[in-house]
Jmol script that loads the backbone (N, CA, C; Angstrom):
load data "model"
ATOM      1  N   MET A   1       3.749 -18.584  -8.516  1.00  0.00           N
ATOM      2  CA  MET A   1       2.929 -19.253  -9.749  1.00  0.00           C
ATOM      3  C   MET A   1       2.973 -17.976 -10.536  1.00  0.00           C
ATOM      4  N   PHE A   2       3.220 -16.601 -10.126  1.00  0.00           N
ATOM      5  CA  PHE A   2       3.773 -15.425 -10.835  1.00  0.00           C
ATOM      6  C   PHE A   2       4.927 -15.187 -11.145  1.00  0.00           C
ATOM      7  N   GLY A   3       6.043 -16.113 -10.619  1.00  0.00           N
ATOM      8  CA  GLY A   3       7.336 -15.757 -10.613  1.00  0.00           C
ATOM      9  C   GLY A   3       7.969 -14.598 -10.044  1.00  0.00           C
ATOM     10  N   TRP A   4       7.563 -13.824  -8.867  1.00  0.00           N
ATOM     11  CA  TRP A   4       7.349 -13.114  -8.017  1.00  0.00           C
ATOM     12  C   TRP A   4       8.432 -13.352  -6.966  1.00  0.00           C
ATOM     13  N   GLU A   5       9.699 -12.457  -6.605  1.00  0.00           N
ATOM     14  CA  GLU A   5      11.037 -12.660  -5.835  1.00  0.00           C
ATOM     15  C   GLU A   5      10.258 -11.453  -4.663  1.00  0.00           C
ATOM     16  N   PHE A   6      10.466 -11.924  -3.440  1.00  0.00           N
ATOM     17  CA  PHE A   6       9.886 -11.507  -2.297  1.00  0.00           C
ATOM     18  C   PHE A   6      10.936 -11.182  -1.354  1.00  0.00           C
ATOM     19  N   LYS A   7      11.036  -9.690  -0.915  1.00  0.00           N
ATOM     20  CA  LYS A   7      12.377  -9.229  -0.094  1.00  0.00           C
ATOM     21  C   LYS A   7      11.747  -9.107   1.150  1.00  0.00           C
ATOM     22  N   GLU A   8      12.876  -8.868   2.304  1.00  0.00           N
ATOM     23  CA  GLU A   8      12.165  -8.298   3.258  1.00  0.00           C
ATOM     24  C   GLU A   8      11.803  -6.662   3.258  1.00  0.00           C
ATOM     25  N   GLY A   9      10.458  -6.284   3.799  1.00  0.00           N
ATOM     26  CA  GLY A   9      10.088  -4.908   3.669  1.00  0.00           C
ATOM     27  C   GLY A   9      10.572  -4.198   4.315  1.00  0.00           C
ATOM     28  N   ASN A  10       9.787  -3.144   4.522  1.00  0.00           N
ATOM     29  CA  ASN A  10       9.838  -1.952   5.134  1.00  0.00           C
ATOM     30  C   ASN A  10       9.630  -1.958   6.652  1.00  0.00           C
ATOM     31  N   PHE A  11       8.993  -2.803   6.815  1.00  0.00           N
ATOM     32  CA  PHE A  11       8.921  -3.343   8.458  1.00  0.00           C
ATOM     33  C   PHE A  11       9.264  -4.502   8.693  1.00  0.00           C
ATOM     34  N   PRO A  12       9.460  -5.176  10.354  1.00  0.00           N
ATOM     35  CA  PRO A  12       9.780  -6.351  10.440  1.00  0.00           C
ATOM     36  C   PRO A  12       8.740  -6.951  10.385  1.00  0.00           C
ATOM     37  N   GLY A  13       9.353  -8.310   9.562  1.00  0.00           N
ATOM     38  CA  GLY A  13       7.584  -8.988   9.487  1.00  0.00           C
ATOM     39  C   GLY A  13       6.842  -8.922   8.287  1.00  0.00           C
ATOM     40  N   TYR A  14       7.446  -8.130   6.973  1.00  0.00           N
ATOM     41  CA  TYR A  14       6.833  -7.657   5.911  1.00  0.00           C
ATOM     42  C   TYR A  14       7.505  -7.969   5.101  1.00  0.00           C
ATOM     43  N   SER A  15       7.030  -8.618   3.661  1.00  0.00           N
ATOM     44  CA  SER A  15       7.771  -8.500   2.521  1.00  0.00           C
ATOM     45  C   SER A  15       7.202  -7.784   1.389  1.00  0.00           C
ATOM     46  N   MET A  16       7.668  -7.445   0.629  1.00  0.00           N
ATOM     47  CA  MET A  16       7.916  -6.899  -0.752  1.00  0.00           C
ATOM     48  C   MET A  16       7.871  -7.721  -2.203  1.00  0.00           C
ATOM     49  N   ILE A  17       7.274  -7.243  -3.004  1.00  0.00           N
ATOM     50  CA  ILE A  17       7.407  -7.671  -4.424  1.00  0.00           C
ATOM     51  C   ILE A  17       8.503  -7.362  -4.846  1.00  0.00           C
ATOM     52  N   HIS A  18       9.625  -8.323  -5.089  1.00  0.00           N
ATOM     53  CA  HIS A  18      10.773  -7.189  -5.886  1.00  0.00           C
ATOM     54  C   HIS A  18      10.686  -7.032  -7.246  1.00  0.00           C
ATOM     55  N   GLY A  19      11.113  -5.758  -7.404  1.00  0.00           N
ATOM     56  CA  GLY A  19      10.816  -5.581  -8.749  1.00  0.00           C
ATOM     57  C   GLY A  19       9.554  -4.121  -8.732  1.00  0.00           C
ATOM     58  N   PRO A  20       9.655  -3.643 -10.324  1.00  0.00           N
ATOM     59  CA  PRO A  20       9.101  -2.789 -10.739  1.00  0.00           C
ATOM     60  C   PRO A  20       7.494  -2.908 -10.499  1.00  0.00           C
ATOM     61  N   ASN A  21       7.411  -4.008 -10.946  1.00  0.00           N
ATOM     62  CA  ASN A  21       5.444  -4.374 -11.037  1.00  0.00           C
ATOM     63  C   ASN A  21       5.167  -5.696 -10.602  1.00  0.00           C
ATOM     64  N   PRO A  22       4.028  -5.914 -10.285  1.00  0.00           N
ATOM     65  CA  PRO A  22       3.170  -4.823  -9.586  1.00  0.00           C
ATOM     66  C   PRO A  22       3.709  -4.302  -8.368  1.00  0.00           C
ATOM     67  N   MET A  23       3.487  -3.559  -7.620  1.00  0.00           N
ATOM     68  CA  MET A  23       3.517  -2.849  -5.872  1.00  0.00           C
ATOM     69  C   MET A  23       2.786  -3.609  -5.268  1.00  0.00           C
ATOM     70  N   GLY A  24       3.174  -4.413  -4.098  1.00  0.00           N
ATOM     71  CA  GLY A  24       2.685  -4.807  -3.285  1.00  0.00           C
ATOM     72  C   GLY A  24       3.485  -6.016  -2.506  1.00  0.00           C
ATOM     73  N   GLY A  25       2.718  -6.103  -1.534  1.00  0.00           N
ATOM     74  CA  GLY A  25       3.777  -7.034  -0.355  1.00  0.00           C
ATOM     75  C   GLY A  25       2.654  -8.033   0.747  1.00  0.00           C
ATOM     76  N   PHE A  26       2.561  -8.301   1.552  1.00  0.00           N
ATOM     77  CA  PHE A  26       2.396  -9.000   2.620  1.00  0.00           C
ATOM     78  C   PHE A  26       2.874  -9.168   4.067  1.00  0.00           C
ATOM     79  N   PRO A  27       1.973  -9.347   5.072  1.00  0.00           N
ATOM     80  CA  PRO A  27       2.787  -9.628   6.324  1.00  0.00           C
ATOM     81  C   PRO A  27       2.700 -11.428   6.460  1.00  0.00           C
ATOM     82  N   HIS A  28       3.938 -11.321   7.129  1.00  0.00           N
ATOM     83  CA  HIS A  28       3.727 -13.156   7.193  1.00  0.00           C
ATOM     84  C   HIS A  28       3.894 -13.023   8.907  1.00  0.00           C
ATOM     85  N   GLY A  29       3.453 -14.460   9.320  1.00  0.00           N
ATOM     86  CA  GLY A  29       4.011 -15.273  10.617  1.00  0.00           C
ATOM     87  C   GLY A  29       2.815 -15.007  11.281  1.00  0.00           C
ATOM     88  N   ASP A  30       1.368 -14.256  10.960  1.00  0.00           N
ATOM     89  CA  ASP A  30       0.346 -14.443  11.286  1.00  0.00           C
ATOM     90  C   ASP A  30      -0.881 -14.702  10.020  1.00  0.00           C
ATOM     91  N   THR A  31      -1.758 -15.658  10.585  1.00  0.00           N
ATOM     92  CA  THR A  31      -2.743 -16.203   9.871  1.00  0.00           C
ATOM     93  C   THR A  31      -3.540 -15.532   9.439  1.00  0.00           C
ATOM     94  N   ALA A  32      -3.683 -14.373  10.024  1.00  0.00           N
ATOM     95  CA  ALA A  32      -5.140 -13.962   9.936  1.00  0.00           C
ATOM     96  C   ALA A  32      -4.788 -12.680   9.085  1.00  0.00           C
ATOM     97  N   LYS A  33      -3.840 -12.362   8.702  1.00  0.00           N
ATOM     98  CA  LYS A  33      -3.254 -11.283   7.934  1.00  0.00           C
ATOM     99  C   LYS A  33      -3.258 -12.004   6.498  1.00  0.00           C
ATOM    100  N   PHE A  34      -3.371 -10.966   5.184  1.00  0.00           N
ATOM    101  CA  PHE A  34      -3.457 -11.114   3.776  1.00  0.00           C
ATOM    102  C   PHE A  34      -2.959 -10.370   3.290  1.00  0.00           C
ATOM    103  N   PRO A  35      -2.711 -10.631   1.587  1.00  0.00           N
ATOM    104  CA  PRO A  35      -2.490  -9.655   1.314  1.00  0.00           C
ATOM    105  C   PRO A  35      -3.051  -8.091   1.068  1.00  0.00           C
ATOM    106  N   ARG A  36      -2.365  -7.153   0.653  1.00  0.00           N
ATOM    107  CA  ARG A  36      -3.089  -5.851   0.729  1.00  0.00           C
ATOM    108  C   ARG A  36      -2.830  -5.402  -0.642  1.00  0.00           C
ATOM    109  N   VAL A  37      -3.979  -4.753  -1.513  1.00  0.00           N
ATOM    110  CA  VAL A  37      -3.885  -4.483  -2.604  1.00  0.00           C
ATOM    111  C   VAL A  37      -3.324  -2.600  -2.504  1.00  0.00           C
ATOM    112  N   SER A  38      -2.685  -2.514  -2.865  1.00  0.00           N
ATOM    113  CA  SER A  38      -1.803  -1.099  -2.855  1.00  0.00           C
ATOM    114  C   SER A  38      -2.062  -0.214  -4.428  1.00  0.00           C
ATOM    115  N   PHE A  39      -2.306   0.938  -4.627  1.00  0.00           N
ATOM    116  CA  PHE A  39      -2.720   1.321  -5.742  1.00  0.00           C
ATOM    117  C   PHE A  39      -1.596   2.962  -5.684  1.00  0.00           C
ATOM    118  N   GLY A  40      -0.866   2.891  -7.029  1.00  0.00           N
ATOM    119  CA  GLY A  40       0.340   4.069  -7.267  1.00  0.00           C
ATOM    120  C   GLY A  40      -0.312   5.178  -7.593  1.00  0.00           C
ATOM    121  N   VAL A  41      -0.243   6.241  -6.807  1.00  0.00           N
ATOM    122  CA  VAL A  41      -0.741   7.602  -7.442  1.00  0.00           C
ATOM    123  C   VAL A  41       0.124   8.454  -7.375  1.00  0.00           C
ATOM    124  N   ASP A  42       0.316   9.623  -8.221  1.00  0.00           N
ATOM    125  CA  ASP A  42       1.295  10.810  -8.030  1.00  0.00           C
ATOM    126  C   ASP A  42       0.877  11.658  -7.063  1.00  0.00           C
ATOM    127  N   ASP A  43       0.122  11.980  -6.055  1.00  0.00           N
ATOM    128  CA  ASP A  43      -0.074  12.492  -5.731  1.00  0.00           C
ATOM    129  C   ASP A  43      -0.810  12.537  -4.364  1.00  0.00           C
ATOM    130  N   LEU A  44      -0.550  12.086  -3.019  1.00  0.00           N
ATOM    131  CA  LEU A  44      -1.135  11.318  -2.090  1.00  0.00           C
ATOM    132  C   LEU A  44      -1.843  11.849  -1.344  1.00  0.00           C
ATOM    133  N   GLU A  45      -1.736  13.069  -1.534  1.00  0.00           N
ATOM    134  CA  GLU A  45      -2.639  14.196  -0.799  1.00  0.00           C
ATOM    135  C   GLU A  45      -4.294  14.078  -1.796  1.00  0.00           C
ATOM    136  N   ALA A  46      -3.807  14.701  -2.846  1.00  0.00           N
ATOM    137  CA  ALA A  46      -4.787  14.627  -3.791  1.00  0.00           C
ATOM    138  C   ALA A  46      -6.012  13.512  -3.779  1.00  0.00           C
ATOM    139  N   ALA A  47      -5.443  12.233  -4.038  1.00  0.00           N
ATOM    140  CA  ALA A  47      -5.691  10.908  -3.868  1.00  0.00           C
ATOM    141  C   ALA A  47      -6.718  10.918  -2.527  1.00  0.00           C
ATOM    142  N   THR A  48      -5.623  11.002  -1.262  1.00  0.00           N
ATOM    143  CA  THR A  48      -6.721  10.586  -0.314  1.00  0.00           C
ATOM    144  C   THR A  48      -8.007  11.179  -0.035  1.00  0.00           C
ATOM    145  N   ALA A  49      -7.742  12.835  -0.430  1.00  0.00           N
ATOM    146  CA  ALA A  49      -9.117  13.974  -0.558  1.00  0.00           C
ATOM    147  C   ALA A  49     -10.415  13.560  -1.238  1.00  0.00           C
ATOM    148  N   ARG A  50      -9.767  12.676  -2.625  1.00  0.00           N
ATOM    149  CA  ARG A  50     -10.604  12.341  -3.506  1.00  0.00           C
ATOM    150  C   ARG A  50     -11.372  10.907  -3.140  1.00  0.00           C
ATOM    151  N   ILE A  51     -10.784  10.084  -2.103  1.00  0.00           N
ATOM    152  CA  ILE A  51     -11.284   8.945  -1.748  1.00  0.00           C
ATOM    153  C   ILE A  51     -12.449   9.789  -0.465  1.00  0.00           C
ATOM    154  N   ARG A  52     -11.556  10.398   0.502  1.00  0.00           N
ATOM    155  CA  ARG A  52     -12.600  10.920   1.547  1.00  0.00           C
ATOM    156  C   ARG A  52     -14.455  11.631   0.773  1.00  0.00           C
ATOM    157  N   GLU A  53     -13.586  12.495  -0.294  1.00  0.00           N
ATOM    158  CA  GLU A  53     -14.641  12.902  -1.128  1.00  0.00           C
ATOM    159  C   GLU A  53     -16.191  11.918  -1.380  1.00  0.00           C
ATOM    160  N   LEU A  54     -15.631  10.860  -2.043  1.00  0.00           N
ATOM    161  CA  LEU A  54     -16.663  10.270  -2.877  1.00  0.00           C
ATOM    162  C   LEU A  54     -16.955   9.032  -1.471  1.00  0.00           C
ATOM    163  N   GLY A  55     -16.701   9.069  -0.120  1.00  0.00           N
ATOM    164  CA  GLY A  55     -17.392   8.274   0.717  1.00  0.00           C
ATOM    165  C   GLY A  55     -16.591   7.218   1.404  1.00  0.00           C
ATOM    166  N   GLY A  56     -14.934   7.300   1.230  1.00  0.00           N
ATOM    167  CA  GLY A  56     -14.500   6.334   1.582  1.00  0.00           C
ATOM    168  C   GLY A  56     -13.238   6.917   2.819  1.00  0.00           C
ATOM    169  N   THR A  57     -12.601   6.135   3.747  1.00  0.00           N
ATOM    170  CA  THR A  57     -12.097   6.898   4.321  1.00  0.00           C
ATOM    171  C   THR A  57     -10.137   6.515   4.249  1.00  0.00           C
ATOM    172  N   ALA A  58      -9.391   7.448   4.338  1.00  0.00           N
ATOM    173  CA  ALA A  58      -7.964   7.314   4.054  1.00  0.00           C
ATOM    174  C   ALA A  58      -7.399   7.317   5.164  1.00  0.00           C
ATOM    175  N   GLY A  59      -6.650   6.927   5.878  1.00  0.00           N
ATOM    176  CA  GLY A  59      -5.463   7.026   6.988  1.00  0.00           C
ATOM    177  C   GLY A  59      -4.813   8.141   6.967  1.00  0.00           C
ATOM    178  N   GLU A  60      -3.993   8.599   7.762  1.00  0.00           N
ATOM    179  CA  GLU A  60      -2.384   9.721   7.573  1.00  0.00           C
ATOM    180  C   GLU A  60      -1.673   8.797   7.044  1.00  0.00           C
ATOM    181  N   ALA A  61      -0.943   9.801   6.464  1.00  0.00           N
ATOM    182  CA  ALA A  61       0.051   9.232   5.353  1.00  0.00           C
ATOM    183  C   ALA A  61       1.465   8.792   5.864  1.00  0.00           C
ATOM    184  N   VAL A  62       2.191   7.724   5.895  1.00  0.00           N
ATOM    185  CA  VAL A  62       2.902   6.947   6.724  1.00  0.00           C
ATOM    186  C   VAL A  62       4.120   7.144   5.607  1.00  0.00           C
ATOM    187  N   THR A  63       5.533   7.500   6.288  1.00  0.00           N
ATOM    188  CA  THR A  63       6.601   7.644   5.236  1.00  0.00           C
ATOM    189  C   THR A  63       7.532   7.041   5.533  1.00  0.00           C
ATOM    190  N   ILE A  64       7.676   6.044   4.403  1.00  0.00           N
ATOM    191  CA  ILE A  64       9.165   4.880   4.369  1.00  0.00           C
ATOM    192  C   ILE A  64       9.939   4.681   3.507  1.00  0.00           C
ATOM    193  N   PRO A  65      10.988   4.576   3.662  1.00  0.00           N
ATOM    194  CA  PRO A  65      12.311   5.061   2.425  1.00  0.00           C
ATOM    195  C   PRO A  65      11.619   4.815   1.202  1.00  0.00           C
ATOM    196  N   ALA A  66      10.874   3.992   0.647  1.00  0.00           N
ATOM    197  CA  ALA A  66      10.368   4.067  -0.382  1.00  0.00           C
ATOM    198  C   ALA A  66       9.207   5.299  -0.975  1.00  0.00           C
ATOM    199  N   GLY A  67       8.987   5.416   0.162  1.00  0.00           N
ATOM    200  CA  GLY A  67       7.973   6.783  -0.369  1.00  0.00           C
ATOM    201  C   GLY A  67       7.122   7.300   1.006  1.00  0.00           C
ATOM    202  N   ARG A  68       5.694   7.290   0.062  1.00  0.00           N
ATOM    203  CA  ARG A  68       4.762   7.604   1.331  1.00  0.00           C
ATOM    204  C   ARG A  68       3.653   6.352   0.510  1.00  0.00           C
ATOM    205  N   PHE A  69       2.609   6.099   2.142  1.00  0.00           N
ATOM    206  CA  PHE A  69       1.504   5.715   1.807  1.00  0.00           C
ATOM    207  C   PHE A  69       0.709   5.840   2.286  1.00  0.00           C
ATOM    208  N   ALA A  70      -0.954   5.663   2.419  1.00  0.00           N
ATOM    209  CA  ALA A  70      -1.923   5.862   3.453  1.00  0.00           C
ATOM    210  C   ALA A  70      -3.013   4.641   3.024  1.00  0.00           C
ATOM    211  N   ASN A  71      -3.523   4.283   4.231  1.00  0.00           N
ATOM    212  CA  ASN A  71      -4.409   2.878   4.500  1.00  0.00           C
ATOM    213  C   ASN A  71      -5.531   3.420   4.427  1.00  0.00           C
ATOM    214  N   CYS A  72      -6.641   2.812   3.618  1.00  0.00           N
ATOM    215  CA  CYS A  72      -7.723   3.370   3.219  1.00  0.00           C
ATOM    216  C   CYS A  72      -8.630   2.475   3.303  1.00  0.00           C
ATOM    217  N   VAL A  73     -10.060   2.917   3.235  1.00  0.00           N
ATOM    218  CA  VAL A  73     -11.418   1.636   3.196  1.00  0.00           C
ATOM    219  C   VAL A  73     -12.232   2.413   2.239  1.00  0.00           C
ATOM    220  N   ASP A  74     -12.773   2.039   1.683  1.00  0.00           N
ATOM    221  CA  ASP A  74     -13.663   2.441   0.130  1.00  0.00           C
ATOM    222  C   ASP A  74     -15.594   2.248   1.168  1.00  0.00           C
ATOM    223  N   ASP A  75     -16.071   3.002   0.611  1.00  0.00           N
ATOM    224  CA  ASP A  75     -17.353   2.714   0.909  1.00  0.00           C
ATOM    225  C   ASP A  75     -17.841   1.868   0.995  1.00  0.00           C
ATOM    226  N   GLN A  76     -17.750   0.766   0.781  1.00  0.00           N
ATOM    227  CA  GLN A  76     -18.069  -0.289   0.816  1.00  0.00           C
ATOM    228  C   GLN A  76     -17.540  -1.559   1.863  1.00  0.00           C
ATOM    229  N   GLY A  77     -16.402  -0.741   2.320  1.00  0.00           N
ATOM    230  CA  GLY A  77     -15.689  -1.383   3.865  1.00  0.00           C
ATOM    231  C   GLY A  77     -14.789  -2.404   3.243  1.00  0.00           C
ATOM    232  N   VAL A  78     -14.236  -2.185   2.313  1.00  0.00           N
ATOM    233  CA  VAL A  78     -12.909  -2.918   1.017  1.00  0.00           C
ATOM    234  C   VAL A  78     -11.906  -2.080   1.877  1.00  0.00           C
ATOM    235  N   GLY A  79     -10.514  -2.648   2.517  1.00  0.00           N
ATOM    236  CA  GLY A  79      -9.655  -2.358   2.608  1.00  0.00           C
ATOM    237  C   GLY A  79      -8.517  -1.768   1.561  1.00  0.00           C
ATOM    238  N   PHE A  80      -7.638  -1.425   1.347  1.00  0.00           N
ATOM    239  CA  PHE A  80      -6.900  -0.946  -0.027  1.00  0.00           C
ATOM    240  C   PHE A  80      -5.784   0.009   0.803  1.00  0.00           C
ATOM    241  N   SER A  81      -4.786   0.073   0.052  1.00  0.00           N
ATOM    242  CA  SER A  81      -3.352   1.317   0.337  1.00  0.00           C
ATOM    243  C   SER A  81      -3.265   1.958  -1.021  1.00  0.00           C
ATOM    244  N   ILE A  82      -3.215   3.124  -0.882  1.00  0.00           N
ATOM    245  CA  ILE A  82      -2.252   4.035  -2.165  1.00  0.00           C
ATOM    246  C   ILE A  82      -1.017   4.109  -1.587  1.00  0.00           C
ATOM    247  N   PHE A  83      -0.141   4.319  -3.160  1.00  0.00           N
ATOM    248  CA  PHE A  83       1.595   4.462  -2.258  1.00  0.00           C
ATOM    249  C   PHE A  83       1.834   5.786  -3.424  1.00  0.00           C
ATOM    250  N   GLN A  84       2.516   7.081  -2.701  1.00  0.00           N
ATOM    251  CA  GLN A  84       3.511   7.575  -3.861  1.00  0.00           C
ATOM    252  C   GLN A  84       4.880   7.522  -3.863  1.00  0.00           C
ATOM    253  N   ALA A  85       5.483   7.042  -4.557  1.00  0.00           N
ATOM    254  CA  ALA A  85       6.910   6.607  -4.690  1.00  0.00           C
ATOM    255  C   ALA A  85       7.814   8.409  -3.953  1.00  0.00           C
ATOM    256  N   ALA A  86       8.919   7.490  -3.684  1.00  0.00           N
ATOM    257  CA  ALA A  86       9.885   8.770  -3.495  1.00  0.00           C
ATOM    258  C   ALA A  86      10.103   9.194  -4.371  1.00  0.00           C
ATOM    259  N   ASP A  87      10.401  10.739  -4.649  1.00  0.00           N
ATOM    260  CA  ASP A  87      11.352  11.611  -5.363  1.00  0.00           C
ATOM    261  C   ASP A  87      12.741  10.035  -5.860  1.00  0.00           C
ATOM    262  N   ALA A  88      12.780  10.220  -7.579  1.00  0.00           N
ATOM    263  CA  ALA A  88      14.325   9.941  -7.472  1.00  0.00           C
ATOM    264  C   ALA A  88      15.290  10.465  -7.753  1.00  0.00           C
TER     265      ALA A  88
END
end "model"
wireframe off; spacefill off
backbone 0.3
color backbone group
């Protein structure tokens, strides 16, 4: 529908949208899984601190070849991720 092309992701069983925008991906092979929204940030530490300050939770940063991300939950229980791209 959106004209996206998917490539194997950074983890087995995970696909990423190929191209610069939007950043995203999804797990496959498990019908209980669903797409996860990721927001690009310039400073992962500052973003996780702000999420916690506003009443959300932010997991520990995970480093992957493309950069670093943290899985988060807002103060209403909605899950999302934040992503800081690796330096070019």
